[in-house]
N, C-alpha and C positions, 0 to 999 in steps of 0.2 A: 416202026412207025405204029402198027397198031398196039404193039407191046407198052409203049409209052402211054397211049391212051386209057389203058387197061389200068396201068399204075396209077394215073392220074384220078380215073373214076373210083378206083378202089381207095385212093387217100380221101377224096372228097366224100365217100360214103362212110368211112370210118370216122372222120370229123364230124360228119351230120350226126352219127350216130353217138359219139360221146358228147356232143351238144345237148342232144336230145335226152340222153341218159342223165344229164346234170340237173335237170328238173326234178325236184322232189315231188313225191305224189301227194302230200299235205300241203303244198305251196297253193297260194291264194290262186284263182283264176285269172287268165292273161287279160281279161276285160271286165268292165261292169257297166251294166247298162245304165243310161243316165247320166254317165260321168265320163270325163275326157282323160283318157291314158297319157300321162306326160312324164317326160325324162328330165334330169337335171337342167340343162338349157332351157328347158320350156317353162320349168319352174323359177328359174332366175328372171326370165322375160315376165313372168305373171305377176311376180312380186314386184318386179319395177314398174309394171302398171297397174300397181295399186292392189292386187289380189291379196288377201289374208291367208296366212300359213299357219297350218294348225297341225302340231305335233301330237298324234293320239296315244302317245306311250307313257307309261306310269310316271309320275314326277322326278322319281329318282334317276331314271332314264335321261328324262329332260335335262336335268340338273347337270347329269355328267357331260353331256354334250347334245346341243340342237343346231338346226340350220339357223343361221343369224337372222334374228326378227321372229322367229316363231312363236306362236302362242300355245301353251300347252292346255289341251281340253282331253284328258284321259279318257280312253274308250275302256270302260269296266268290262270286261269279258269274262263271262263264266260259261258261256256256251262252247259248243265243239268248234273246232277249226275246220270246218267243211261247209261245201257250197249250201247245206240244207242245215245251216246253224237255226237255232231259235232264239231272235232277237230279243223275245219277251225275258230272256235270262240276263239279259246285259244291260248296262247303264251307258248312257250318253247325254250330257247336257246339251240339248238343242240351244238353251236360253242363251247360251254364250257364243253362238254362232250371230253374224249379223242379221238386224231385223229385215234387210232387203234379201228377199229371196232370189234375187238374181245376181247377187254380188258375186265375184270371184273368189273362190276358195279352194286352196289347195290342201289336200290331206296326205299326212305320210307317217310312217311310223317305221320298223327295222326291217323292211325290204320283203321279198316275195312270200317268205315263211311266216311272215307276221300278218295277222288278219285284222288288226284293230283299226288299220286305215280304210281297208275295205268295208268293214261293217260300219265304221262312222259314216263313211261316204254313202254307203246305201241307206242308212237310216236318214240322212240328210235330205238325198233324193225322194224318199218315201216321203218327208215333211214338205216336200214342194220346192226344195233348192234346184236351181236350175242350170247353175253355172260350176258345177263340182270338179275339179281338176283332182284326180287320183295318181298320186306319185307313189305308183306299186313297188319301184326299187328302192324307196326311201333313203333314210340315211347312210346305209352303208354305200350305195352309189354317188350320193352328194359328196361324202369323203373321199372315195376313189377319184373322183373327178377334181379334186383338190379345192372344192368350193368352201366358202367360210363358215364356219360353227363357231357355237359360244358356250360357256358354261355358267351356270347360276351361282 
């Protein structure tokens, strides 16, 4: 009986170790102050409830495939992909966001290794937007979940 518990414990630890090591060192942080972290189902509900969906990727990626109904507002990134990035090196057109800073806005890009949606969300929060939903896992999770995409 003790041997079975040791085996189970070893398997759990091994699995946990593999899942932890799967995260890349240069991935975006798991949270972003001032935003609500959302998953695919949350995005679908938010959009059904009237949220504006923003694809922060470059125009060519958006044209290839984007979440159905998303608007492309590219985050022009020149800064490093790190928590201490310098936003002054980048460009994001806040005038394309809703005038109502309390409106629900969902930002996404290419998943945890893509910093564009994190940076765009941070810029929006800094500008006073109070209802930013950050879809950290982005288009890769959306496609994996079998959710609808469209091309331009």
